[in-house]
N, C-alpha and C positions, 0 to 999 in steps of 0.2 A: 762598401758593397761587396768587396772581395771576401771579407769575413762573413757577411750575410749569406753569400752563396755557399760558402763552406758549411755554414750551419744548416742550410736548406737540405743538404745531402743527408743530414742526420734527423731531419724533422719530417713528420707525417702531415702536419697541418701548418700552413704559413698564412699569417694574417698581415696584410699590407695596408697601412693607413698613414699617409703623409700628406704634406702640403705641396709636394712637388708638382710642377706643371707639365712634366714629361714622364715617359715610361721609365720605370726603374728596373723592371725585370723584363728582359727581352726574350724573344723566341729562342735565339741561339743559347742564351744563358740557361734557359730552362731545359733545353735539349741536353746540355752537358750535365746538368744536375740529375735528370732522370736516368741518364746513362750511368752516372756514378752510383746511383741508387740501385742499379741493376733492375730497372723497371719496377721497383716497388712503388705502389700507388702513392701519390701525394696530392693533398687538397690545398688549393690556393683560394683565399678569400680576400678580394680587393674592395676595401671600404673607402678608398680614396675617390675624391671628386675634384678634378678629372682623374680618370683611371691611371694607375701606376704600373699595371701588369699588362703586357701585350696580350690582347684577346686571342691571338693565334696560338698561344700555348695550349689552348684547350684541344687543339688538333693532335697533340702529342699523346701517344699511348700512355695510359695510367696517370695522366695529368688531368685534374678536375678543377676547373676555375669557376668561381662564383663571384659575382659583383653585387653592387647594391641593388640593381634591378632584379637580379635573381633572388636575392634575399627577400625583397619586397613581395615578389610573386609567391614565395614560400609562405611568408607571413600571411598574405591574403588568403592563400589556399587553406592554411591552418585556421584562420578566422572563420572562413565559410564552413569548414568542418565542425568547428566548435559551435557555430550557430545552428547547424543541423542537429548536433548532439543535444544542444540546449532545448530545441523544439521537441525532440523525442523525450527528453527528461520532463519537460512540462506536460506532455501528453501522459506520461507514466504517473506523474504526481496528480494530475487532474483525475485520472481514472481511479487511483487509489483513494483520493479524497472522496470521490463520489461513492465508492464502495464502503468507506468508513462511515459516511453520513447515513447510507442505507442501513448499515449494521447498527449504528447508534439508534436510529429511528425504530428499528425492529425490536430493540430492547424495551420500548414502551409497551408493547403488547404482551411481553412475557409474564408480568404479574397477573394480567387478566386471564391469560391461558391457564396459568397455574391455579388461580382461584377458581376458575370454572371447573377444571378437572377435580380439584379437591372437594368442591361442593357436590359435584355429581357422584364422586366416590362415597362421600358421607351419606348422601341420600340412598344410594344403592345399599350400603351396609345397614342403614337403619331399617329400610324396607325388608331386607333379607332377615334381620333378626325378628322383625314383627311377624313375617310369614312363618318362620320356624317356631315362633311362640304359639302360633295358632294351629299349625299342622304338626301333629306328633308322629313319631315312629317313622320318620323318613330314613331311608338307607343312605349311606355315604354316597352312593352313585347318584341317587336322586338329588341330594344336596348339591353335588358337584354340577349336575345338569342345570339346576336352578341358578347357581352362580355363573355358569357359562352364559345362560340366557340373559341374565341381568347385565352382565358385563358387555355382551354383544349389543344389547338394546341401547345402553348408555353410549357406547362408542359410536353407534350409527347416528344417534340423535346429536352428538357433539361434533360429528365429522364436518357438517356444513359450516357451523359457526367458527370452528377452529381453522378450517381452510380459508374462510373469508378473512379472518383476523390476520393470518400469516400473509395472504396475498396483498392485503391493504396495509401491511406494516410499514412499507416505505412510501406510501402515497400521501398526497396532501390531506386525504380524509381519514388518516389512521386514527387521529384523536377522536373523530366522530364515531368510528366503528367501535373503538374501545369504550367510549361512554355509553353507546347504545347497548353493547353487550352487557355491561355492568348493570344498567338499569333493567334490561329485559330479564336477566337472570338473578337480579337482586344481589349483586356482589358488592361488598363494602369496598371502598377505595383504600389503597395502601396508606398506612400511616406515614406522614412525613418524618424524617429524622429530627431529633432534638439534640442540641448541644448543651442544654442545661440539665445536668443530672439531678439538681436539687428541686426541679420543678415537680410539684405534686400532681398526680393524676387527677385529684379532685378539683384542681384549678382549671382543668380543661373540660370543654363540653363533651359529653359522651357521644361518640359517633354512632350512627345508625348502622351497626354491623350485624351480620348474620353469622352465627356460630356454625361452622361446617359440621361440627359434631352433633348439633341439635337442629336438624332441619325443621322448617315449619310443618305443622301438621296439615295434611291434605284431607279433603273430604273423602270418605270411603264410599 
């Protein structure tokens, strides 16, 4: 013990864990140690049961004593803190998963929106060419005015359906809105991917598709 006390003077942290049934480090011993250390802080950890360090040493300046009960309280505090952090992490994960699911569901309406815009643009272009073929000698300003009018008209007509598709993209009825839009505007469904490069197109049934470059003729 004399050697141990000499070592304590040079040590910043002392861990005591023995089977002794009495105190091994007394108050007076620790007072001499801290004086020899010139009041440099020292940490004592008493893992012994029963305790081997006099609890009164904690009253000495710059002497910090921790026993099993103190460590258990620290562990419990850390456990509660980890539990709170885990709950916050779960909330973050749940929120991000919901956002990801909404984003993935919104991707289902993208092909329909693209197909609707493409078909409208094709119809507008075809009708523009038809009009310019009938009406001759239009000035560039007049042609530009016609283009602006046609584009504005198409955009206003598509505004309602596009807004509805986007708003319902993450709802339970998104598939219903997509199907209704495709049927109302006669949009062909997107082709499923195929992994067999050798499969001949003639082996597949011809889909009922609408070529956006060749819109159906409308009654004049």
